[in-house]
Every structure is written in structure tokens, then in C-alpha cells.
C-alpha positions in Angstrom: 0.0 0.0 0.0 2.8 2.5 0.9 4.7 1.9 -2.3 1.5 2.5 -4.3 0.8 5.7 -2.5 4.4 6.9 -2.8 4.3 6.3 -6.5 0.9 7.9 -7.0 2.3 11.0 -5.4 5.3 11.1 -7.7 3.1 10.5 -10.7 1.2 13.6 -9.8 4.3 15.7 -9.1 5.9 14.6 -12.4 2.7 15.4 -14.3 2.7 18.9 -12.9 6.0 19.5 -14.7 4.8 17.7 -17.9 7.1 14.7 -17.1 6.2 11.0 -17.0 6.9 9.0 -13.9 7.8 5.4 -14.5 7.0 3.0 -11.7 9.7 1.1 -9.7 9.1 -2.4 -8.3 9.7 -3.4 -4.7 11.7 -6.7 -4.5 11.5 -8.4 -1.1 14.1 -11.1 -0.5 15.6 -13.2 2.3 19.4 -13.5 2.6 20.4 -12.6 -1.0 19.0 -12.3 -4.5 20.1 -11.3 -7.9 19.6 -7.8 -9.2 20.5 -5.8 -12.2 23.4 -4.4 -10.0 24.7 -7.9 -9.0 23.9 -9.6 -5.8 21.5 -7.9 -3.4 22.4 -9.1 0.1 20.9 -8.4 3.4 24.1 -6.8 4.7 23.8 -4.1 2.1 20.5 -2.9 3.7 17.6 -1.5 1.6 18.9 -0.1 -1.7 17.9 1.0 -5.2 19.4 -0.5 -8.3 19.4 2.0 -11.2 20.3 -0.8 -13.7 16.8 -2.4 -13.3 15.0 0.5 -11.6 14.0 -1.8 -8.6 14.0 -1.3 -4.9 15.5 -4.2 -2.8 14.6 -4.8 0.8 15.6 -7.8 2.9 12.5 -9.2 4.7 14.4 -9.1 8.1 15.4 -5.4 7.8 12.2 -4.0 9.3 12.5 -6.3 12.3 16.1 -5.1 12.7 15.0 -1.5 12.4 12.7 -2.1 15.3 14.8 -4.3 17.6 18.4 -3.2 16.8 18.0 0.4 15.9 15.0 1.3 18.1 12.9 2.6 15.3 9.5 0.7 15.3 6.3 1.6 13.6 4.6 1.6 10.2 5.8 5.0 9.3 9.4 4.2 10.0 9.0 1.5 7.4 7.2 3.9 5.1 10.1 6.3 5.4 12.6 3.6 4.3 10.5 2.7 1.3 9.9 6.4 0.4 13.7 7.1 0.7 14.5 4.3 -1.8 11.8 5.5 -4.2 13.5 8.9 -3.8 16.6 7.3 -5.4 14.4 6.2 -8.3 13.1 9.8 -8.7 16.8 10.9 -8.8 17.4 8.3 -11.5 14.4 9.5 -13.6 15.5 13.1 -13.3 19.0 12.4 -14.4 20.6 13.3 -11.1 22.0 9.9 -10.4 23.7 9.8 -13.8 25.3 13.2 -13.3 26.6 12.2 -9.8 28.1 9.0 -11.2 29.9 11.0 -13.8 31.3 13.4 -11.2 32.3 10.7 -8.8 34.4 9.0 -11.4 36.7 12.0 -11.4 36.9 12.5 -7.6 39.0 11.0 -4.8 37.5 8.8 -2.1 36.8 11.5 0.4 35.2 13.9 -2.2 33.2 11.0 -3.6 31.9 10.0 -0.2 30.8 13.6 0.4 28.9 13.6 -2.9 27.3 10.3 -1.9 26.1 12.0 1.3 24.3 14.7 -0.6 22.6 12.1 -2.8 21.3 10.3 0.3 20.2 13.4 2.0 18.3 14.4 -1.1 16.5 11.1 -1.0 15.6 11.7 2.6 14.2 15.1 1.6 12.2 13.5 -1.3 10.8 10.9 1.2 9.6 13.9 3.2 8.0 15.4 0.1 5.9 12.3 -0.2 5.0 12.5 3.5 3.9 16.1 3.0 1.5 15.1 0.2 0.3 12.0 2.1 -0.6 14.1 5.1 -1.9 17.3 3.3 -4.0 15.7 0.6 -4.8 12.2 1.8 -4.7 12.4 5.7 -2.6 9.2 5.9 -0.4 10.4 8.7 -1.5 9.6 12.3 -0.4 11.0 15.6 3.3 10.1 16.2 4.0 9.1 12.5 6.4 11.9 11.9 8.3 11.1 15.1 8.6 7.5 13.9 10.1 8.6 10.6 12.5 11.0 12.3 13.6 8.2 14.7 14.3 5.9 11.7 16.2 8.7 10.0 18.3 9.2 13.1 18.8 5.5 13.7 20.6 5.0 10.4 22.8 8.1 10.4 26.5 7.3 9.7 27.6 8.8 13.0 25.2 6.6 15.0 26.1 3.5 13.1 29.8 4.1 13.3 29.7 4.8 17.0 27.7 1.6 17.6 30.0 -0.6 15.6 33.4 0.8 16.3 33.1 3.3 19.1 34.4 6.2 17.1 33.2 8.5 14.3 35.0 9.3 11.0 33.0 11.9 9.0 35.3 11.5 6.0 34.1 7.9 5.5 30.4 8.8 5.7 28.3 7.9 2.7 24.8 8.7 4.0 25.1 11.6 6.4 24.8 12.2 10.1 21.6 11.5 12.1 21.1 15.3 12.5 21.4 16.0 8.8 19.2 13.0 7.8 16.4 14.2 10.2 16.9 17.8 9.0 16.5 17.0 5.3 13.6 14.6 5.9 11.9 17.4 7.9 12.5 19.9 5.2 10.7 17.8 2.7 7.9 17.2 5.1 7.5 20.9 5.7 7.8 22.2 2.2 6.5 19.4 0.0 8.5 20.6 -3.0 11.3 18.9 -5.0 13.0 22.3 -5.3 13.4 22.3 -1.5 15.6 19.3 -1.8 18.7 20.7 -3.5 21.3 19.3 -1.2 24.0 19.9 -3.8 24.0 23.6 -3.2 23.7 23.5 0.6 26.9 24.9 2.1 26.9 22.4 5.0 
């Protein structure tokens, strides 16, 4: 249901700009599966494959989100799905292709920093969906936004690094800090516009 609503929102947004939205498919798997980008394995976490335009989520991930990361709730799961669809939107708009071109000419640290901006933009785009789901379809209930923010914070690079190794190395981040992930998700929720999600020109 969530994927259908997320994609219905993006069809409407694309149509307003005389663009055509092409649906992505959600592939649920256990352990590992084959994707257009190679093996999709549970240790990779939820991810989007631009080669086949599909979203891949391991069946155990949402249990882990609740038990390991302390981010339970339906809207926490919806945030994850909407974030991955955000990557599909980036692909359809040509953003992903431009970023891949730029990253091929950058060193590791600069490439990681660009990857962070890509991920933060997907967080913001997830928020854009949340704005429309709430404003036009009243799908959000009391506490839903807090669930989404808790999920965004739980999978911030600083939180994950601190949990796994006890220290934080910002130069190795690829997704962004908990604070930034919550900030950009909130921005999309508040403004509901793709234009509000230009992480590439944000000085931070």
C-alpha cells in the first residue's frame, strides 16, 4: 500500500511538470537475491538499483529496524520505502547519472561527500511524499512523523559508526549524520516541493 501511495504522489508531481513518472518495483528477499546491479544481500540494507530500476529490501530489515535500531512503527517502514523511491526519482530526473559522472573524477573523500548529498536528497524526497500523504490524503496519524524521524536518526552514519566501532569518522560517511538526515527529511515534510531538496547547493 505504501509503495502504491508513494508512486501515486510522484506521478502527480511529475505530471505537474509535464514529465512522465515510471514505476519502480519493490523486491522483497531473504538473505540474498540477484539484481541488475549484481547480488543484493541483506548486509547491504535496503537499496535501489538503477540498472533495473527496482528497490530491494531484505525481509528481516524492518525487524532489525525495530529491535536493533530502536525505530519501530509503520511510518518508520514507510520512510525507508519512500527514501529508496527517492533514489528512483533521482534516476528518472538524471541526477544519479550526473553524480556517477562526477564521482568517477573524484578521490574517495570527495566521492563520499557527494554520496552523502545524494542520500540526504533522497531523505528530503521521502519527506516530500510525507507532506502530500498528510496534506492531501490524511494518511499520517499522531506520532507518525516522530517514527520517521527516529528511523532517519537511527541509520545516520555517526550513529552506526559509534555503535559498531566506538568512534566516528566523517570523511568515510556515505549517507550523512543523524542530525542531517532528520533535517532534510523534515525539510521535505514541511515544504513538499522537489525544489526544497537541492542538497548539492547546501553549504553544509
